[in-house]
N, C-alpha and C positions, 0 to 999 in steps of 0.2 A: 301432628303427623309431622314421623322423621322422612326426614329430604337424606337417601345412601348416598354412594359414590355420583350419581350425576349430576348434581349441583355444582360438585367440584371438579369432575373430571370431565365428561364430552359433553355435557351439554351449556354452552356458554352463554346461560340467560343472563336476566338483568337480575344484580342482587336481591329485589322485591316483586323477582315474577308470581312468588305464590300469591300477593298482594292483588295481580291483577285477573282479569277475567279473559277467556279468550280470544273475547271481541277487540280487549286492546292489544292482545299479548301478538294477535294475528295481522291487527290494523284491517279489519275485513267485518262494516259492519255492517248488517246484514239490514236492518228497517226495521219497520214496525212491522206484529205478527202479523201476517194476512188475519183479514176475518175469516169467520167461520171455518179454520185449519183444525187438523186433528188432536185429538191430545199429546200425540207425538210431538207432530212438529211444532206448537206451540211449548211445551216444554223444553223442547229443543233452544230455539229461541232465546228460553228464557233464560236456559242455563249457561248458554254463550256471555253473558250479562254478571253473571255469578262468578265473586274471587274465589279462586281455585282454593284458596286454604279454608274455604266453608264449602268445599263438597263433600256428600257423604257417600257412601259406597253408589246407591242407587245412581246417582248423578255420574259416575264414571262408569254405571254400567250403561245406561242411557244412548250417553255421548259417543262409547265407544262404538257400542252395538252399531251407531249409524256413522261409524269412518268419520267421524269430528272431530278434531283437536289432539289427533292420535300421538303427536311430536311432544305435545305437553301431557297429554293425559296421559299416557302408556306407561313410563315412567313411572310416575302414581301410583298406577295400578301397581305395576309390580313391587311396591315398597309394600304396599297391600294383602297384596298378595302372598308375599314372604312370610309375613307375621300369622297367615291366616287364609290358607288356601281354598277354601270353600266359603269366605266371605261372602255375605248374601245381602242384595238388593232387596228387591220388593217380591222375587219371583219365587226361589229357589236356594238350597246350600250351593255355591258354586258358580251363581249365576254371572259374577263378573267375571272368574275365569273362563268361561263359557265366551261371554261375551270378547276378550283380548284372544282370544285361538283363533276366534272364528273373523277378526276384524280383517281390515284389508292385509293381502296379503303383500303386497308392492311394500306398503307400510316395514315388513320386517325384513324383504330383501334387502329393504336398506339400513337399516337398522340392526344388523348383526351381533351388537352386543348385545340388544335386549333380545334380541330371538337366541341367545347364547344363557339368558337369565332366564326367560320363563321355561326352557327344556329343563333348566338343573336344579329351579324352583319346584317344579310338576316333579321331577326326578326324585326330591327329595321330600316328598309326601307323599308318594308313591301308597302308602300303605291305604291314609287316608281317601285317596282318589279312589283306592279299590273297594274299600269298607262300602261308601257311598254307591257305586254300583255295583255291589250285592243286593243294597237295598230298595236303590230307584234308582229309577230308569235313567233320571237325570243325569246320575251319576255316568250311568253308561254311555249317554251322549258327549258329556266330557268325556269320556275315552274316548271316542269315535272321533271326536273333534279333535284329538291331541294327535293322532294318527294321521288326519290331514293335514295338522300345521308340520309336524317333525317331517313333510315331504318339501314344504317351503324352501329350504334347503337353499 
């Protein structure tokens, strides 16, 4: 996975930050996975221990969808979306984009450059998104999420 301008410009992470887990980067240890937890909670606990350079699209989708580690995961997700706006985790084409667009608005209010970047990525891929919306309800949901996202300004 290629890291674009984030590593060099705005984000001032350690050189080896992609080799670390969210738990290491945030210096926030959640402890052992509670017994009898849901699949989602168990997965989030496990993913917080996984090095970022080993993340798959589904890992990003899950944690971003839960507003976990946005400071580290959104820039990486934007790099993925720039290459493939309809990148797919385990649900449907564009599920990563939908997770990004519906993530915590407070993140986007602070990280204006990331907000501008996703607006640009979306605009550059409007034909693909509209084709998806013409064929599938999930595409229409992405467009609806984007309209809400634009209002964050």
